[in-house]
Biopython code that builds the backbone (N, CA, C, O; Angstrom):
import numpy as np
from Bio.PDB.StructureBuilder import StructureBuilder

atoms = [
    (1, "GLY", "N", (90.561, 117.580, 89.038)),
    (1, "GLY", "CA", (90.075, 116.160, 88.108)),
    (1, "GLY", "C", (88.898, 117.389, 87.630)),
    (1, "GLY", "O", (88.767, 118.538, 88.051)),
    (2, "VAL", "N", (88.097, 116.611, 86.550)),
    (2, "VAL", "CA", (86.796, 117.520, 86.151)),
    (2, "VAL", "C", (85.903, 116.364, 85.688)),
    (2, "VAL", "O", (86.141, 115.342, 85.044)),
    (3, "ASN", "N", (85.128, 116.723, 86.073)),
    (3, "ASN", "CA", (83.566, 115.305, 85.849)),
    (3, "ASN", "C", (83.745, 115.328, 84.180)),
    (3, "ASN", "O", (84.411, 116.085, 83.474)),
    (4, "LYS", "N", (82.757, 114.027, 83.786)),
    (4, "LYS", "CA", (82.843, 113.762, 82.478)),
    (4, "LYS", "C", (82.085, 115.104, 81.719)),
    (4, "LYS", "O", (82.589, 115.377, 80.630)),
    (5, "ALA", "N", (81.003, 115.931, 82.125)),
    (5, "ALA", "CA", (80.114, 116.811, 81.734)),
    (5, "ALA", "C", (81.078, 118.524, 81.355)),
    (5, "ALA", "O", (80.920, 119.501, 80.623)),
    (6, "GLY", "N", (81.877, 118.131, 82.186)),
    (6, "GLY", "CA", (82.722, 119.406, 82.485)),
    (6, "GLY", "C", (82.567, 120.652, 83.563)),
    (6, "GLY", "O", (83.148, 121.690, 83.882)),
    (7, "THR", "N", (81.434, 119.892, 83.906)),
    (7, "THR", "CA", (80.672, 121.482, 84.647)),
    (7, "THR", "C", (81.361, 121.220, 86.285)),
    (7, "THR", "O", (80.756, 121.803, 87.185)),
    (8, "ILE", "N", (82.184, 120.654, 86.558)),
    (8, "ILE", "CA", (82.650, 120.736, 87.902)),
    (8, "ILE", "C", (83.822, 120.404, 88.082)),
    (8, "ILE", "O", (84.207, 119.378, 87.522)),
    (9, "ARG", "N", (84.629, 121.069, 88.807)),
    (9, "ARG", "CA", (86.071, 120.599, 88.701)),
    (9, "ARG", "C", (86.198, 120.154, 90.428)),
    (9, "ARG", "O", (85.336, 120.555, 91.210)),
    (10, "PHE", "N", (87.462, 119.219, 90.945)),
    (10, "PHE", "CA", (87.438, 119.497, 92.042)),
    (10, "PHE", "C", (88.825, 119.075, 92.596)),
    (10, "PHE", "O", (89.439, 118.730, 91.586)),
    (11, "LEU", "N", (89.765, 118.896, 93.827)),
    (11, "LEU", "CA", (90.638, 118.760, 94.635)),
    (11, "LEU", "C", (90.387, 118.059, 95.455)),
    (11, "LEU", "O", (89.675, 118.432, 96.387)),
    (12, "ASN", "N", (90.964, 116.617, 95.372)),
    (12, "ASN", "CA", (90.974, 115.892, 96.375)),
    (12, "ASN", "C", (92.685, 116.174, 97.223)),
    (12, "ASN", "O", (93.816, 116.318, 96.757)),
    (13, "PHE", "N", (92.094, 116.151, 98.763)),
    (13, "PHE", "CA", (93.595, 116.593, 99.423)),
    (13, "PHE", "C", (94.580, 115.637, 99.714)),
    (13, "PHE", "O", (94.445, 114.436, 99.946)),
    (14, "MET", "N", (95.373, 116.183, 99.678)),
    (14, "MET", "CA", (96.932, 115.359, 100.164)),
    (14, "MET", "C", (96.858, 114.695, 101.201)),
    (14, "MET", "O", (96.283, 115.187, 102.172)),
    (15, "GLY", "N", (97.343, 113.582, 101.260)),
    (15, "GLY", "CA", (97.111, 112.528, 102.783)),
    (15, "GLY", "C", (96.038, 112.267, 102.866)),
    (15, "GLY", "O", (95.611, 111.996, 103.989)),
    (16, "THR", "N", (95.461, 112.247, 102.133)),
    (16, "THR", "CA", (93.547, 111.657, 102.150)),
    (16, "THR", "C", (93.705, 110.635, 100.749)),
    (16, "THR", "O", (94.437, 110.897, 99.795)),
    (17, "LYS", "N", (92.931, 109.553, 100.863)),
    (17, "LYS", "CA", (92.663, 108.494, 100.095)),
    (17, "LYS", "C", (91.359, 109.289, 98.954)),
    (17, "LYS", "O", (90.590, 110.250, 98.989)),
    (18, "ARG", "N", (91.625, 108.504, 98.287)),
    (18, "ARG", "CA", (90.775, 109.197, 97.170)),
    (18, "ARG", "C", (89.316, 109.192, 97.889)),
    (18, "ARG", "O", (89.587, 108.664, 98.967)),
    (19, "GLY", "N", (88.001, 109.463, 97.907)),
    (19, "GLY", "CA", (86.874, 109.183, 98.610)),
    (19, "GLY", "C", (86.882, 109.965, 100.075)),
    (19, "GLY", "O", (85.750, 110.044, 100.551)),
    (20, "ASP", "N", (87.669, 110.413, 100.686)),
    (20, "ASP", "CA", (87.662, 111.048, 102.113)),
    (20, "ASP", "C", (87.384, 112.624, 102.021)),
    (20, "ASP", "O", (86.366, 112.964, 102.624)),
    (21, "LEU", "N", (87.899, 113.373, 101.556)),
    (21, "LEU", "CA", (87.323, 114.748, 101.022)),
    (21, "LEU", "C", (87.724, 114.828, 99.927)),
    (21, "LEU", "O", (88.469, 114.040, 99.344)),
    (22, "THR", "N", (87.036, 116.261, 99.367)),
    (22, "THR", "CA", (87.196, 116.755, 97.938)),
    (22, "THR", "C", (86.366, 117.944, 98.137)),
    (22, "THR", "O", (85.174, 117.988, 98.441)),
    (23, "LEU", "N", (87.305, 119.040, 97.886)),
    (23, "LEU", "CA", (86.471, 120.370, 97.662)),
    (23, "LEU", "C", (86.310, 120.573, 95.946)),
    (23, "LEU", "O", (87.077, 120.352, 95.009)),
    (24, "VAL", "N", (84.930, 121.101, 96.039)),
    (24, "VAL", "CA", (84.268, 120.664, 94.483)),
    (24, "VAL", "C", (83.799, 122.564, 93.887)),
    (24, "VAL", "O", (83.223, 123.439, 94.533)),
    (25, "PHE", "N", (84.209, 122.593, 92.809)),
    (25, "PHE", "CA", (84.200, 123.724, 92.366)),
    (25, "PHE", "C", (83.096, 123.779, 91.019)),
    (25, "PHE", "O", (83.219, 123.029, 90.051)),
    (26, "PHE", "N", (82.368, 124.465, 91.108)),
    (26, "PHE", "CA", (81.273, 124.378, 90.148)),
    (26, "PHE", "C", (81.291, 125.311, 89.083)),
    (26, "PHE", "O", (80.916, 126.483, 89.080)),
    (27, "SER", "N", (81.860, 124.508, 88.032)),
    (27, "SER", "CA", (82.580, 125.526, 86.887)),
    (27, "SER", "C", (81.345, 125.998, 86.301)),
    (27, "SER", "O", (81.326, 127.132, 85.822)),
    (28, "GLU", "N", (80.352, 125.299, 86.280)),
    (28, "GLU", "CA", (78.751, 125.844, 85.208)),
    (28, "GLU", "C", (78.642, 126.924, 85.687)),
    (28, "GLU", "O", (78.296, 127.800, 84.894)),
    (29, "ARG", "N", (78.905, 127.395, 87.314)),
    (29, "ARG", "CA", (78.459, 129.118, 87.675)),
    (29, "ARG", "C", (79.257, 130.471, 87.146)),
    (29, "ARG", "O", (78.925, 131.624, 86.873)),
    (30, "ALA", "N", (80.333, 129.806, 87.150)),
    (30, "ALA", "CA", (81.713, 130.971, 87.050)),
    (30, "ALA", "C", (82.653, 129.983, 85.844)),
    (30, "ALA", "O", (83.300, 129.190, 86.527)),
    (31, "PRO", "N", (82.839, 129.838, 84.938)),
    (31, "PRO", "CA", (83.703, 129.000, 84.046)),
    (31, "PRO", "C", (84.522, 129.336, 84.134)),
    (31, "PRO", "O", (85.374, 128.557, 84.561)),
    (32, "GLN", "N", (85.009, 130.988, 83.755)),
    (32, "GLN", "CA", (86.347, 132.019, 83.494)),
    (32, "GLN", "C", (87.225, 131.675, 84.956)),
    (32, "GLN", "O", (88.444, 131.570, 85.094)),
    (33, "ASP", "N", (86.152, 131.545, 85.965)),
    (33, "ASP", "CA", (87.449, 131.724, 87.617)),
    (33, "ASP", "C", (87.912, 129.880, 87.853)),
    (33, "ASP", "O", (88.937, 129.700, 88.510)),
    (34, "PHE", "N", (87.347, 128.909, 87.454)),
    (34, "PHE", "CA", (87.607, 127.868, 87.905)),
    (34, "PHE", "C", (88.152, 127.403, 86.819)),
    (34, "PHE", "O", (87.620, 126.371, 86.409)),
    (35, "THR", "N", (88.897, 127.742, 86.298)),
    (35, "THR", "CA", (90.112, 126.936, 85.427)),
    (35, "THR", "C", (91.326, 125.875, 85.707)),
    (35, "THR", "O", (91.985, 126.089, 86.725)),
    (36, "GLU", "N", (91.651, 124.853, 84.969)),
    (36, "GLU", "CA", (92.551, 123.966, 85.460)),
    (36, "GLU", "C", (93.654, 125.222, 86.128)),
    (36, "GLU", "O", (93.534, 125.602, 87.293)),
    (37, "GLU", "N", (94.388, 125.599, 85.479)),
    (37, "GLU", "CA", (95.690, 126.546, 85.550)),
    (37, "GLU", "C", (95.558, 127.057, 86.971)),
    (37, "GLU", "O", (96.315, 126.828, 87.915)),
    (38, "ARG", "N", (94.231, 127.942, 86.945)),
    (38, "ARG", "CA", (94.009, 128.675, 88.377)),
    (38, "ARG", "C", (93.802, 127.576, 89.551)),
    (38, "ARG", "O", (94.603, 127.600, 90.485)),
    (39, "LEU", "N", (92.884, 126.729, 89.546)),
    (39, "LEU", "CA", (93.077, 125.969, 90.619)),
    (39, "LEU", "C", (94.610, 125.126, 90.735)),
    (39, "LEU", "O", (95.058, 125.060, 91.880)),
    (40, "SER", "N", (95.308, 124.582, 89.807)),
    (40, "SER", "CA", (96.500, 124.001, 90.176)),
    (40, "SER", "C", (97.371, 125.009, 91.037)),
    (40, "SER", "O", (98.311, 124.506, 91.654)),
    (41, "THR", "N", (97.216, 126.037, 91.120)),
    (41, "THR", "CA", (98.255, 126.996, 92.230)),
    (41, "THR", "C", (97.502, 126.593, 93.736)),
    (41, "THR", "O", (97.701, 127.376, 94.665)),
    (42, "TYR", "N", (96.644, 125.384, 93.979)),
    (42, "TYR", "CA", (96.887, 125.237, 95.368)),
    (42, "TYR", "C", (97.140, 124.048, 95.890)),
    (42, "TYR", "O", (97.129, 123.745, 97.083)),
    (43, "ILE", "N", (97.477, 123.065, 94.540)),
    (43, "ILE", "CA", (97.995, 121.545, 94.987)),
    (43, "ILE", "C", (99.369, 122.074, 95.570)),
    (43, "ILE", "O", (100.177, 122.816, 95.011)),
    (44, "GLY", "N", (99.447, 121.412, 97.052)),
    (44, "GLY", "CA", (100.514, 121.106, 97.648)),
    (44, "GLY", "C", (100.302, 122.588, 98.398)),
    (44, "GLY", "O", (101.291, 123.319, 98.349)),
    (45, "LYS", "N", (99.421, 122.979, 98.911)),
    (45, "LYS", "CA", (99.589, 124.087, 99.351)),
    (45, "LYS", "C", (98.481, 123.956, 100.841)),
    (45, "LYS", "O", (97.335, 123.514, 100.755)),
    (46, "LYS", "N", (99.074, 124.407, 102.067)),
    (46, "LYS", "CA", (97.608, 124.625, 102.736)),
    (46, "LYS", "C", (96.632, 125.223, 102.527)),
    (46, "LYS", "O", (96.842, 126.303, 101.975)),
    (47, "ILE", "N", (95.452, 124.958, 102.763)),
    (47, "ILE", "CA", (94.754, 125.794, 102.202)),
    (47, "ILE", "C", (93.655, 126.324, 103.665)),
    (47, "ILE", "O", (93.707, 125.611, 104.667)),
    (48, "ARG", "N", (92.686, 127.613, 103.676)),
    (48, "ARG", "CA", (91.635, 127.526, 104.809)),
    (48, "ARG", "C", (90.428, 127.942, 103.907)),
    (48, "ARG", "O", (90.564, 128.893, 103.138)),
    (49, "VAL", "N", (89.208, 127.229, 103.985)),
    (49, "VAL", "CA", (87.949, 126.997, 102.971)),
    (49, "VAL", "C", (86.972, 127.668, 103.654)),
    (49, "VAL", "O", (86.919, 127.469, 104.868)),
    (50, "ASN", "N", (85.917, 128.673, 102.981)),
    (50, "ASN", "CA", (84.948, 128.713, 103.705)),
    (50, "ASN", "C", (83.570, 127.965, 102.716)),
    (50, "ASN", "O", (83.720, 128.589, 101.665)),
    (51, "GLY", "N", (82.906, 127.443, 102.584)),
    (51, "GLY", "CA", (81.610, 126.623, 102.025)),
    (51, "GLY", "C", (80.773, 125.651, 102.467)),
    (51, "GLY", "O", (80.629, 125.318, 103.644)),
    (52, "THR", "N", (80.261, 125.231, 101.590)),
    (52, "THR", "CA", (78.765, 124.037, 102.226)),
    (52, "THR", "C", (79.101, 122.783, 102.160)),
    (52, "THR", "O", (78.919, 122.223, 101.079)),
    (53, "VAL", "N", (79.556, 122.171, 103.054)),
    (53, "VAL", "CA", (80.053, 120.846, 103.346)),
    (53, "VAL", "C", (78.376, 119.843, 103.204)),
    (53, "VAL", "O", (77.222, 119.979, 103.610)),
    (54, "SER", "N", (79.083, 118.943, 102.457)),
    (54, "SER", "CA", (77.608, 117.939, 102.222)),
    (54, "SER", "C", (78.330, 116.605, 101.518)),
    (54, "SER", "O", (79.514, 116.628, 101.181)),
    (55, "VAL", "N", (77.521, 115.512, 101.349)),
    (55, "VAL", "CA", (78.398, 114.061, 100.976)),
    (55, "VAL", "C", (77.538, 113.969, 99.700)),
    (55, "VAL", "O", (76.547, 114.632, 99.392)),
    (56, "TYR", "N", (78.160, 112.989, 99.040)),
    (56, "TYR", "CA", (77.769, 112.948, 97.822)),
    (56, "TYR", "C", (78.475, 111.349, 97.470)),
    (56, "TYR", "O", (79.617, 111.322, 97.930)),
    (57, "ASP", "N", (78.245, 110.554, 97.057)),
    (57, "ASP", "CA", (77.917, 109.484, 97.369)),
    (57, "ASP", "C", (78.614, 108.610, 97.586)),
    (57, "ASP", "O", (79.155, 107.748, 96.894)),
    (58, "GLY", "N", (78.580, 109.040, 99.394)),
    (58, "GLY", "CA", (79.434, 108.445, 100.447)),
    (58, "GLY", "C", (80.800, 109.289, 100.753)),
    (58, "GLY", "O", (81.567, 108.863, 101.616)),
    (59, "THR", "N", (81.080, 110.423, 100.080)),
    (59, "THR", "CA", (82.338, 111.148, 100.102)),
    (59, "THR", "C", (81.810, 112.558, 100.671)),
    (59, "THR", "O", (81.140, 113.408, 100.084)),
    (60, "PRO", "N", (82.258, 112.557, 101.856)),
    (60, "PRO", "CA", (82.336, 114.387, 102.620)),
    (60, "PRO", "C", (82.811, 115.051, 101.010)),
    (60, "PRO", "O", (83.495, 114.467, 100.169)),
    (61, "GLN", "N", (82.209, 116.442, 100.909)),
    (61, "GLN", "CA", (82.504, 117.568, 100.049)),
    (61, "GLN", "C", (82.387, 118.983, 100.717)),
    (61, "GLN", "O", (81.644, 119.196, 101.675)),
    (62, "ILE", "N", (83.376, 120.159, 99.988)),
    (62, "ILE", "CA", (82.978, 121.408, 100.446)),
    (62, "ILE", "C", (83.033, 121.598, 99.275)),
    (62, "ILE", "O", (83.961, 121.023, 98.705)),
    (63, "ALA", "N", (81.976, 122.571, 98.308)),
    (63, "ALA", "CA", (81.690, 123.410, 97.600)),
    (63, "ALA", "C", (81.747, 124.582, 97.620)),
    (63, "ALA", "O", (81.298, 125.144, 98.619)),
    (64, "ILE", "N", (82.259, 125.302, 96.641)),
    (64, "ILE", "CA", (82.955, 127.011, 96.801)),
    (64, "ILE", "C", (82.134, 127.415, 95.831)),
    (64, "ILE", "O", (81.668, 126.637, 94.998)),
    (65, "ASP", "N", (81.862, 128.827, 95.867)),
    (65, "ASP", "CA", (81.040, 129.606, 94.779)),
    (65, "ASP", "C", (82.248, 130.120, 94.295)),
    (65, "ASP", "O", (82.376, 129.714, 93.140)),
    (66, "SER", "N", (83.288, 130.888, 94.657)),
    (66, "SER", "CA", (84.067, 131.327, 94.041)),
    (66, "SER", "C", (85.684, 131.386, 94.698)),
    (66, "SER", "O", (85.933, 130.739, 95.715)),
    (67, "PHE", "N", (86.630, 132.129, 94.094)),
    (67, "PHE", "CA", (88.119, 131.798, 95.074)),
    (67, "PHE", "C", (88.250, 132.686, 95.919)),
    (67, "PHE", "O", (89.411, 132.834, 96.301)),
    (68, "SER", "N", (87.215, 133.592, 96.534)),
    (68, "SER", "CA", (87.267, 134.696, 97.461)),
    (68, "SER", "C", (87.072, 133.576, 98.766)),
    (68, "SER", "O", (87.329, 134.119, 99.840)),
    (69, "GLN", "N", (86.743, 132.391, 98.869)),
    (69, "GLN", "CA", (86.189, 131.661, 99.785)),
    (69, "GLN", "C", (87.667, 130.480, 100.373)),
    (69, "GLN", "O", (87.676, 129.684, 101.312)),
    (70, "ILE", "N", (88.782, 130.824, 99.350)),
    (70, "ILE", "CA", (89.894, 130.111, 99.841)),
    (70, "ILE", "C", (90.948, 131.000, 100.044)),
    (70, "ILE", "O", (91.290, 131.845, 99.217)),
    (71, "GLU", "N", (91.600, 130.778, 101.411)),
    (71, "GLU", "CA", (92.122, 131.676, 102.429)),
    (71, "GLU", "C", (94.002, 130.449, 101.520)),
    (71, "GLU", "O", (93.772, 129.410, 100.900)),
    (72, "THR", "N", (95.056, 130.814, 101.657)),
    (72, "THR", "CA", (96.182, 130.322, 101.554)),
    (72, "THR", "C", (97.166, 130.269, 102.744)),
    (72, "THR", "O", (97.846, 131.276, 102.948)),
    (73, "LEU", "N", (97.303, 129.252, 103.507)),
    (73, "LEU", "CA", (97.966, 129.464, 104.796)),
    (73, "LEU", "C", (99.322, 129.448, 104.349)),
    (73, "LEU", "O", (100.240, 129.599, 105.156)),
]
sb = StructureBuilder()
sb.init_structure("model")
sb.init_model(0)
sb.init_chain("A")
sb.init_seg("    ")
for serial, (resi, resn, name, xyz) in enumerate(atoms, 1):
    if name == "N":
        sb.init_residue(resn, " ", resi, " ")
    sb.init_atom(name, np.array(xyz, "f"), 0.0, 1.0, " ", f" {name:<3s}", serial, name[0])
structure = sb.get_structure()
């Protein structure tokens, strides 16, 4: 998904309800990196993420700054 301003892209994890856990990409920091096409390559895959955990509007989220923080298992 993408927020209304287009500055944040996100993926929700399979097997979770919306709002359970979200992987967040701040596309305004690196817009050329966090394209929909590139993010879609992770859909349906198991991944390991090294990022910053926080809570936004009651939903836990993991924020990453680059794709080097994601490992496909």
